[in-house]
mmCIF file of the N, C-alpha and C atoms, coordinates in Angstrom:
data_MODEL
# 
_entry.id   MODEL 
# 
loop_
_atom_site.group_PDB 
_atom_site.id 
_atom_site.type_symbol 
_atom_site.label_atom_id 
_atom_site.label_alt_id 
_atom_site.label_comp_id 
_atom_site.label_asym_id 
_atom_site.label_entity_id 
_atom_site.label_seq_id 
_atom_site.pdbx_PDB_ins_code 
_atom_site.Cartn_x 
_atom_site.Cartn_y 
_atom_site.Cartn_z 
_atom_site.occupancy 
_atom_site.B_iso_or_equiv 
_atom_site.pdbx_formal_charge 
_atom_site.auth_seq_id 
_atom_site.auth_comp_id 
_atom_site.auth_asym_id 
_atom_site.auth_atom_id 
_atom_site.pdbx_PDB_model_num 
ATOM 1   N N  . MET A 1 1  ? 72.752  77.509 96.775  1.00 0.00 ? 1  MET A N  1 
ATOM 2   C CA . MET A 1 1  ? 74.164  77.790 96.622  1.00 0.00 ? 1  MET A CA 1 
ATOM 3   C C  . MET A 1 1  ? 74.926  77.022 97.698  1.00 0.00 ? 1  MET A C  1 
ATOM 4   N N  . GLY A 1 2  ? 76.010  76.376 97.332  1.00 0.00 ? 2  GLY A N  1 
ATOM 5   C CA . GLY A 1 2  ? 76.850  75.670 98.293  1.00 0.00 ? 2  GLY A CA 1 
ATOM 6   C C  . GLY A 1 2  ? 77.903  76.595 98.869  1.00 0.00 ? 2  GLY A C  1 
ATOM 7   N N  . THR A 1 3  ? 78.250  76.374 100.120 1.00 0.00 ? 3  THR A N  1 
ATOM 8   C CA . THR A 1 3  ? 79.304  77.152 100.753 1.00 0.00 ? 3  THR A CA 1 
ATOM 9   C C  . THR A 1 3  ? 80.334  76.222 101.364 1.00 0.00 ? 3  THR A C  1 
ATOM 10  N N  . PHE A 1 4  ? 81.530  76.750 101.577 1.00 0.00 ? 4  PHE A N  1 
ATOM 11  C CA . PHE A 1 4  ? 82.628  75.964 102.120 1.00 0.00 ? 4  PHE A CA 1 
ATOM 12  C C  . PHE A 1 4  ? 83.503  76.901 102.945 1.00 0.00 ? 4  PHE A C  1 
ATOM 13  N N  . LEU A 1 5  ? 83.851  76.502 104.146 1.00 0.00 ? 5  LEU A N  1 
ATOM 14  C CA . LEU A 1 5  ? 84.701  77.285 105.032 1.00 0.00 ? 5  LEU A CA 1 
ATOM 15  C C  . LEU A 1 5  ? 85.911  76.447 105.405 1.00 0.00 ? 5  LEU A C  1 
ATOM 16  N N  . PHE A 1 6  ? 87.101  77.047 105.339 1.00 0.00 ? 6  PHE A N  1 
ATOM 17  C CA . PHE A 1 6  ? 88.287  76.359 105.843 1.00 0.00 ? 6  PHE A CA 1 
ATOM 18  C C  . PHE A 1 6  ? 89.244  77.380 106.429 1.00 0.00 ? 6  PHE A C  1 
ATOM 19  N N  . THR A 1 7  ? 90.178  76.897 107.216 1.00 0.00 ? 7  THR A N  1 
ATOM 20  C CA . THR A 1 7  ? 91.164  77.767 107.832 1.00 0.00 ? 7  THR A CA 1 
ATOM 21  C C  . THR A 1 7  ? 92.567  77.299 107.469 1.00 0.00 ? 7  THR A C  1 
ATOM 22  N N  . ALA A 1 8  ? 93.419  78.258 107.150 1.00 0.00 ? 8  ALA A N  1 
ATOM 23  C CA . ALA A 1 8  ? 94.819  77.985 106.802 1.00 0.00 ? 8  ALA A CA 1 
ATOM 24  C C  . ALA A 1 8  ? 95.562  79.318 106.844 1.00 0.00 ? 8  ALA A C  1 
ATOM 25  N N  . PRO A 1 9  ? 96.851  79.291 107.149 1.00 0.00 ? 9  PRO A N  1 
ATOM 26  C CA . PRO A 1 9  ? 97.621  80.543 107.131 1.00 0.00 ? 9  PRO A CA 1 
ATOM 27  C C  . PRO A 1 9  ? 97.608  81.202 105.746 1.00 0.00 ? 9  PRO A C  1 
ATOM 28  N N  . ARG A 1 10 ? 97.713  82.525 105.733 1.00 0.00 ? 10 ARG A N  1 
ATOM 29  C CA . ARG A 1 10 ? 97.743  83.268 104.465 1.00 0.00 ? 10 ARG A CA 1 
ATOM 30  C C  . ARG A 1 10 ? 99.063  83.084 103.728 1.00 0.00 ? 10 ARG A C  1 
ATOM 31  N N  . GLU A 1 11 ? 100.117 82.735 104.436 1.00 0.00 ? 11 GLU A N  1 
ATOM 32  C CA . GLU A 1 11 ? 101.435 82.607 103.826 1.00 0.00 ? 11 GLU A CA 1 
ATOM 33  C C  . GLU A 1 11 ? 101.850 81.135 103.766 1.00 0.00 ? 11 GLU A C  1 
ATOM 34  N N  . VAL A 1 12 ? 102.870 80.862 102.970 1.00 0.00 ? 12 VAL A N  1 
ATOM 35  C CA . VAL A 1 12 ? 103.434 79.509 102.917 1.00 0.00 ? 12 VAL A CA 1 
ATOM 36  C C  . VAL A 1 12 ? 104.008 79.204 104.295 1.00 0.00 ? 12 VAL A C  1 
ATOM 37  N N  . ASP A 1 13 ? 103.682 78.034 104.826 1.00 0.00 ? 13 ASP A N  1 
ATOM 38  C CA . ASP A 1 13 ? 104.138 77.678 106.163 1.00 0.00 ? 13 ASP A CA 1 
ATOM 39  C C  . ASP A 1 13 ? 104.087 76.164 106.347 1.00 0.00 ? 13 ASP A C  1 
ATOM 40  N N  . THR A 1 14 ? 104.862 75.654 107.269 1.00 0.00 ? 14 THR A N  1 
ATOM 41  C CA . THR A 1 14 ? 104.863 74.242 107.649 1.00 0.00 ? 14 THR A CA 1 
ATOM 42  C C  . THR A 1 14 ? 104.884 74.184 109.167 1.00 0.00 ? 14 THR A C  1 
ATOM 43  N N  . TRP A 1 15 ? 104.101 73.270 109.750 1.00 0.00 ? 15 TRP A N  1 
ATOM 44  C CA . TRP A 1 15 ? 104.065 73.109 111.198 1.00 0.00 ? 15 TRP A CA 1 
ATOM 45  C C  . TRP A 1 15 ? 103.677 71.685 111.530 1.00 0.00 ? 15 TRP A C  1 
ATOM 46  N N  . SER A 1 16 ? 103.849 71.325 112.767 1.00 0.00 ? 16 SER A N  1 
ATOM 47  C CA . SER A 1 16 ? 103.495 69.994 113.237 1.00 0.00 ? 16 SER A CA 1 
ATOM 48  C C  . SER A 1 16 ? 102.061 70.024 113.763 1.00 0.00 ? 16 SER A C  1 
ATOM 49  N N  . ASP A 1 17 ? 101.206 69.156 113.234 1.00 0.00 ? 17 ASP A N  1 
ATOM 50  C CA . ASP A 1 17 ? 99.813  69.094 113.666 1.00 0.00 ? 17 ASP A CA 1 
ATOM 51  C C  . ASP A 1 17 ? 99.740  68.754 115.155 1.00 0.00 ? 17 ASP A C  1 
ATOM 52  N N  . GLY A 1 18 ? 98.965  69.517 115.899 1.00 0.00 ? 18 GLY A N  1 
ATOM 53  C CA . GLY A 1 18 ? 98.871  69.337 117.332 1.00 0.00 ? 18 GLY A CA 1 
ATOM 54  C C  . GLY A 1 18 ? 98.243  68.026 117.763 1.00 0.00 ? 18 GLY A C  1 
ATOM 55  N N  . MET A 1 19 ? 97.406  67.429 116.927 1.00 0.00 ? 19 MET A N  1 
ATOM 56  C CA . MET A 1 19 ? 96.733  66.180 117.300 1.00 0.00 ? 19 MET A CA 1 
ATOM 57  C C  . MET A 1 19 ? 97.481  64.940 116.824 1.00 0.00 ? 19 MET A C  1 
ATOM 58  N N  . THR A 1 20 ? 98.093  65.026 115.650 1.00 0.00 ? 20 THR A N  1 
ATOM 59  C CA . THR A 1 20 ? 98.725  63.834 115.078 1.00 0.00 ? 20 THR A CA 1 
ATOM 60  C C  . THR A 1 20 ? 100.246 63.876 115.103 1.00 0.00 ? 20 THR A C  1 
ATOM 61  N N  . GLY A 1 21 ? 100.805 65.072 115.233 1.00 0.00 ? 21 GLY A N  1 
ATOM 62  C CA . GLY A 1 21 ? 102.250 65.220 115.165 1.00 0.00 ? 21 GLY A CA 1 
ATOM 63  C C  . GLY A 1 21 ? 102.801 65.187 113.747 1.00 0.00 ? 21 GLY A C  1 
ATOM 64  N N  . LEU A 1 22 ? 101.920 64.995 112.759 1.00 0.00 ? 22 LEU A N  1 
ATOM 65  C CA . LEU A 1 22 ? 102.339 64.951 111.357 1.00 0.00 ? 22 LEU A CA 1 
ATOM 66  C C  . LEU A 1 22 ? 102.540 66.360 110.813 1.00 0.00 ? 22 LEU A C  1 
ATOM 67  N N  . PRO A 1 23 ? 103.367 66.510 109.793 1.00 0.00 ? 23 PRO A N  1 
ATOM 68  C CA . PRO A 1 23 ? 103.561 67.840 109.213 1.00 0.00 ? 23 PRO A CA 1 
ATOM 69  C C  . PRO A 1 23 ? 102.300 68.325 108.503 1.00 0.00 ? 23 PRO A C  1 
ATOM 70  N N  . SER A 1 24 ? 102.032 69.613 108.657 1.00 0.00 ? 24 SER A N  1 
ATOM 71  C CA . SER A 1 24 ? 100.939 70.287 107.954 1.00 0.00 ? 24 SER A CA 1 
ATOM 72  C C  . SER A 1 24 ? 101.556 71.387 107.112 1.00 0.00 ? 24 SER A C  1 
ATOM 73  N N  . TYR A 1 25 ? 100.905 71.713 106.003 1.00 0.00 ? 25 TYR A N  1 
ATOM 74  C CA . TYR A 1 25 ? 101.453 72.674 105.052 1.00 0.00 ? 25 TYR A CA 1 
ATOM 75  C C  . TYR A 1 25 ? 100.387 73.679 104.655 1.00 0.00 ? 25 TYR A C  1 
ATOM 76  N N  . SER A 1 26 ? 100.781 74.936 104.544 1.00 0.00 ? 26 SER A N  1 
ATOM 77  C CA . SER A 1 26 ? 99.924  75.967 103.976 1.00 0.00 ? 26 SER A CA 1 
ATOM 78  C C  . SER A 1 26 ? 100.497 76.346 102.617 1.00 0.00 ? 26 SER A C  1 
ATOM 79  N N  . LEU A 1 27 ? 99.638  76.410 101.619 1.00 0.00 ? 27 LEU A N  1 
ATOM 80  C CA . LEU A 1 27 ? 100.052 76.770 100.261 1.00 0.00 ? 27 LEU A CA 1 
ATOM 81  C C  . LEU A 1 27 ? 100.061 78.273 100.031 1.00 0.00 ? 27 LEU A C  1 
ATOM 82  N N  . ALA A 1 28 ? 99.435  79.039 100.883 1.00 0.00 ? 28 ALA A N  1 
ATOM 83  C CA . ALA A 1 28 ? 99.312  80.499 100.843 1.00 0.00 ? 28 ALA A CA 1 
ATOM 84  C C  . ALA A 1 28 ? 98.028  80.926 100.122 1.00 0.00 ? 28 ALA A C  1 
ATOM 85  N N  . HIS A 1 29 ? 97.611  82.109 100.444 1.00 0.00 ? 29 HIS A N  1 
ATOM 86  C CA . HIS A 1 29 ? 96.342  82.661 99.971  1.00 0.00 ? 29 HIS A CA 1 
ATOM 87  C C  . HIS A 1 29 ? 96.161  82.554 98.451  1.00 0.00 ? 29 HIS A C  1 
ATOM 88  N N  . GLU A 1 30 ? 97.155  82.981 97.692  1.00 0.00 ? 30 GLU A N  1 
ATOM 89  C CA . GLU A 1 30 ? 97.030  83.001 96.231  1.00 0.00 ? 30 GLU A CA 1 
ATOM 90  C C  . GLU A 1 30 ? 96.820  81.601 95.663  1.00 0.00 ? 30 GLU A C  1 
ATOM 91  N N  . ALA A 1 31 ? 97.528  80.620 96.188  1.00 0.00 ? 31 ALA A N  1 
ATOM 92  C CA . ALA A 1 31 ? 97.382  79.245 95.710  1.00 0.00 ? 31 ALA A CA 1 
ATOM 93  C C  . ALA A 1 31 ? 95.999  78.699 96.047  1.00 0.00 ? 31 ALA A C  1 
ATOM 94  N N  . TYR A 1 32 ? 95.497  78.996 97.241  1.00 0.00 ? 32 TYR A N  1 
ATOM 95  C CA . TYR A 1 32 ? 94.159  78.543 97.601  1.00 0.00 ? 32 TYR A CA 1 
ATOM 96  C C  . TYR A 1 32 ? 93.105  79.173 96.699  1.00 0.00 ? 32 TYR A C  1 
ATOM 97  N N  . GLU A 1 33 ? 93.237  80.449 96.434  1.00 0.00 ? 33 GLU A N  1 
ATOM 98  C CA . GLU A 1 33 ? 92.266  81.117 95.560  1.00 0.00 ? 33 GLU A CA 1 
ATOM 99  C C  . GLU A 1 33 ? 92.275  80.508 94.155  1.00 0.00 ? 33 GLU A C  1 
ATOM 100 N N  . ARG A 1 34 ? 93.454  80.225 93.603  1.00 0.00 ? 34 ARG A N  1 
ATOM 101 C CA . ARG A 1 34 ? 93.546  79.581 92.276  1.00 0.00 ? 34 ARG A CA 1 
ATOM 102 C C  . ARG A 1 34 ? 92.869  78.211 92.294  1.00 0.00 ? 34 ARG A C  1 
ATOM 103 N N  . GLU A 1 35 ? 93.122  77.410 93.327  1.00 0.00 ? 35 GLU A N  1 
ATOM 104 C CA . GLU A 1 35 ? 92.524  76.073 93.417  1.00 0.00 ? 35 GLU A CA 1 
ATOM 105 C C  . GLU A 1 35 ? 91.007  76.136 93.579  1.00 0.00 ? 35 GLU A C  1 
ATOM 106 N N  . LEU A 1 36 ? 90.532  77.088 94.351  1.00 0.00 ? 36 LEU A N  1 
ATOM 107 C CA . LEU A 1 36 ? 89.082  77.247 94.522  1.00 0.00 ? 36 LEU A CA 1 
ATOM 108 C C  . LEU A 1 36 ? 88.419  77.527 93.179  1.00 0.00 ? 36 LEU A C  1 
ATOM 109 N N  . VAL A 1 37 ? 88.968  78.481 92.431  1.00 0.00 ? 37 VAL A N  1 
ATOM 110 C CA . VAL A 1 37 ? 88.411  78.842 91.118  1.00 0.00 ? 37 VAL A CA 1 
ATOM 111 C C  . VAL A 1 37 ? 88.471  77.647 90.173  1.00 0.00 ? 37 VAL A C  1 
ATOM 112 N N  . ALA A 1 38 ? 89.571  76.914 90.188  1.00 0.00 ? 38 ALA A N  1 
ATOM 113 C CA . ALA A 1 38 ? 89.726  75.752 89.306  1.00 0.00 ? 38 ALA A CA 1 
ATOM 114 C C  . ALA A 1 38 ? 88.695  74.661 89.612  1.00 0.00 ? 38 ALA A C  1 
ATOM 115 N N  . HIS A 1 39 ? 88.131  74.686 90.813  1.00 0.00 ? 39 HIS A N  1 
ATOM 116 C CA . HIS A 1 39 ? 87.159  73.667 91.206  1.00 0.00 ? 39 HIS A CA 1 
ATOM 117 C C  . HIS A 1 39 ? 85.745  74.231 91.368  1.00 0.00 ? 39 HIS A C  1 
ATOM 118 N N  . GLY A 1 40 ? 85.478  75.366 90.694  1.00 0.00 ? 40 GLY A N  1 
ATOM 119 C CA . GLY A 1 40 ? 84.128  75.909 90.635  1.00 0.00 ? 40 GLY A CA 1 
ATOM 120 C C  . GLY A 1 40 ? 83.690  76.677 91.863  1.00 0.00 ? 40 GLY A C  1 
ATOM 121 N N  . LEU A 1 41 ? 84.637  77.108 92.681  1.00 0.00 ? 41 LEU A N  1 
ATOM 122 C CA . LEU A 1 41 ? 84.309  77.908 93.867  1.00 0.00 ? 41 LEU A CA 1 
ATOM 123 C C  . LEU A 1 41 ? 84.909  79.294 93.717  1.00 0.00 ? 41 LEU A C  1 
ATOM 124 N N  . GLN A 1 42 ? 84.396  80.232 94.496  1.00 0.00 ? 42 GLN A N  1 
ATOM 125 C CA . GLN A 1 42 ? 84.995  81.559 94.528  1.00 0.00 ? 42 GLN A CA 1 
ATOM 126 C C  . GLN A 1 42 ? 85.158  81.988 95.970  1.00 0.00 ? 42 GLN A C  1 
ATOM 127 N N  . LEU A 1 43 ? 86.214  82.719 96.235  1.00 0.00 ? 43 LEU A N  1 
ATOM 128 C CA . LEU A 1 43 ? 86.465  83.252 97.561  1.00 0.00 ? 43 LEU A CA 1 
ATOM 129 C C  . LEU A 1 43 ? 85.534  84.436 97.765  1.00 0.00 ? 43 LEU A C  1 
ATOM 130 N N  . VAL A 1 44 ? 84.702  84.385 98.805  1.00 0.00 ? 44 VAL A N  1 
ATOM 131 C CA . VAL A 1 44 ? 83.740  85.465 99.042  1.00 0.00 ? 44 VAL A CA 1 
ATOM 132 C C  . VAL A 1 44 ? 84.041  86.246 100.310 1.00 0.00 ? 44 VAL A C  1 
ATOM 133 N N  . GLY A 1 45 ? 85.035  85.816 101.082 1.00 0.00 ? 45 GLY A N  1 
ATOM 134 C CA . GLY A 1 45 ? 85.394  86.563 102.279 1.00 0.00 ? 45 GLY A CA 1 
ATOM 135 C C  . GLY A 1 45 ? 86.536  85.912 103.033 1.00 0.00 ? 45 GLY A C  1 
ATOM 136 N N  . ASN A 1 46 ? 87.107  86.690 103.934 1.00 0.00 ? 46 ASN A N  1 
ATOM 137 C CA . ASN A 1 46 ? 88.191  86.251 104.807 1.00 0.00 ? 46 ASN A CA 1 
ATOM 138 C C  . ASN A 1 46 ? 87.935  86.824 106.196 1.00 0.00 ? 46 ASN A C  1 
ATOM 139 N N  . ASP A 1 47 ? 88.506  86.184 107.194 1.00 0.00 ? 47 ASP A N  1 
ATOM 140 C CA . ASP A 1 47 ? 88.442  86.716 108.548 1.00 0.00 ? 47 ASP A CA 1 
ATOM 141 C C  . ASP A 1 47 ? 89.628  86.167 109.327 1.00 0.00 ? 47 ASP A C  1 
ATOM 142 N N  . VAL A 1 48 ? 90.025  86.853 110.362 1.00 0.00 ? 48 VAL A N  1 
ATOM 143 C CA . VAL A 1 48 ? 91.086  86.410 111.264 1.00 0.00 ? 48 VAL A CA 1 
ATOM 144 C C  . VAL A 1 48 ? 90.549  86.536 112.676 1.00 0.00 ? 48 VAL A C  1 
ATOM 145 N N  . ASP A 1 49 ? 90.713  85.482 113.479 1.00 0.00 ? 49 ASP A N  1 
ATOM 146 C CA . ASP A 1 49 ? 90.229  85.546 114.856 1.00 0.00 ? 49 ASP A CA 1 
ATOM 147 C C  . ASP A 1 49 ? 91.329  85.998 115.810 1.00 0.00 ? 49 ASP A C  1 
ATOM 148 N N  . GLU A 1 50 ? 90.993  86.080 117.086 1.00 0.00 ? 50 GLU A N  1 
ATOM 149 C CA . GLU A 1 50 ? 91.945  86.582 118.087 1.00 0.00 ? 50 GLU A CA 1 
ATOM 150 C C  . GLU A 1 50 ? 93.167  85.680 118.255 1.00 0.00 ? 50 GLU A C  1 
ATOM 151 N N  . GLY A 1 51 ? 93.076  84.438 117.819 1.00 0.00 ? 51 GLY A N  1 
ATOM 152 C CA . GLY A 1 51 ? 94.220  83.523 117.857 1.00 0.00 ? 51 GLY A CA 1 
ATOM 153 C C  . GLY A 1 51 ? 95.069  83.587 116.600 1.00 0.00 ? 51 GLY A C  1 
ATOM 154 N N  . ASP A 1 52 ? 94.784  84.551 115.715 1.00 0.00 ? 52 ASP A N  1 
ATOM 155 C CA . ASP A 1 52 ? 95.479  84.757 114.450 1.00 0.00 ? 52 ASP A CA 1 
ATOM 156 C C  . ASP A 1 52 ? 95.251  83.603 113.467 1.00 0.00 ? 52 ASP A C  1 
ATOM 157 N N  . ASN A 1 53 ? 94.099  82.933 113.585 1.00 0.00 ? 53 ASN A N  1 
ATOM 158 C CA . ASN A 1 53 ? 93.689  81.900 112.625 1.00 0.00 ? 53 ASN A CA 1 
ATOM 159 C C  . ASN A 1 53 ? 92.972  82.581 111.468 1.00 0.00 ? 53 ASN A C  1 
ATOM 160 N N  . HIS A 1 54 ? 93.384  82.269 110.248 1.00 0.00 ? 54 HIS A N  1 
ATOM 161 C CA . HIS A 1 54 ? 92.822  82.896 109.048 1.00 0.00 ? 54 HIS A CA 1 
ATOM 162 C C  . HIS A 1 54 ? 91.746  81.991 108.440 1.00 0.00 ? 54 HIS A C  1 
ATOM 163 N N  . TYR A 1 55 ? 90.563  82.541 108.190 1.00 0.00 ? 55 TYR A N  1 
ATOM 164 C CA . TYR A 1 55 ? 89.428  81.790 107.644 1.00 0.00 ? 55 TYR A CA 1 
ATOM 165 C C  . TYR A 1 55 ? 89.135  82.237 106.211 1.00 0.00 ? 55 TYR A C  1 
ATOM 166 N N  . TYR A 1 56 ? 88.839  81.273 105.381 1.00 0.00 ? 56 TYR A N  1 
ATOM 167 C CA . TYR A 1 56 ? 88.444  81.510 103.988 1.00 0.00 ? 56 TYR A CA 1 
ATOM 168 C C  . TYR A 1 56 ? 86.993  81.096 103.841 1.00 0.00 ? 56 TYR A C  1 
ATOM 169 N N  . PHE A 1 57 ? 86.151  82.009 103.357 1.00 0.00 ? 57 PHE A N  1 
ATOM 170 C CA . PHE A 1 57 ? 84.739  81.732 103.096 1.00 0.00 ? 57 PHE A CA 1 
ATOM 171 C C  . PHE A 1 57 ? 84.564  81.628 101.585 1.00 0.00 ? 57 PHE A C  1 
ATOM 172 N N  . THR A 1 58 ? 84.002  80.545 101.122 1.00 0.00 ? 58 THR A N  1 
ATOM 173 C CA . THR A 1 58 ? 83.850  80.329 99.690  1.00 0.00 ? 58 THR A CA 1 
ATOM 174 C C  . THR A 1 58 ? 82.396  79.993 99.354  1.00 0.00 ? 58 THR A C  1 
ATOM 175 N N  . ALA A 1 59 ? 82.081  80.101 98.092  1.00 0.00 ? 59 ALA A N  1 
ATOM 176 C CA . ALA A 1 59 ? 80.754  79.745 97.590  1.00 0.00 ? 59 ALA A CA 1 
ATOM 177 C C  . ALA A 1 59 ? 80.896  79.118 96.211  1.00 0.00 ? 59 ALA A C  1 
ATOM 178 N N  . LYS A 1 60 ? 79.950  78.274 95.873  1.00 0.00 ? 60 LYS A N  1 
ATOM 179 C CA . LYS A 1 60 ? 79.938  77.661 94.561  1.00 0.00 ? 60 LYS A CA 1 
ATOM 180 C C  . LYS A 1 60 ? 79.571  78.715 93.530  1.00 0.00 ? 60 LYS A C  1 
ATOM 181 N N  . ARG A 1 61 ? 80.331  78.744 92.413  1.00 0.00 ? 61 ARG A N  1 
ATOM 182 C CA . ARG A 1 61 ? 80.071  79.748 91.369  1.00 0.00 ? 61 ARG A CA 1 
ATOM 183 C C  . ARG A 1 61 ? 78.879  79.353 90.543  1.00 0.00 ? 61 ARG A C  1 
# 
C-alpha cells in the first residue's frame, strides 16, 4: 500500500513562503479530500502539531 503525507492549513488561506517569498495557497480540507479521492487516494488521518501545522495522512485506495 502506498502512503502520502502533506501539510497545509485546514482553511482557505494565502501566505508568503518563508524560503522563496512567493505566494502559497491552501485550498482547505474539503478540497484536498476531493482531490485525493479523485486521484485514487483516501484520507486516513489528520494531526496538528504544537506549531499549529495541520498534517494529512493518506493511503492509496
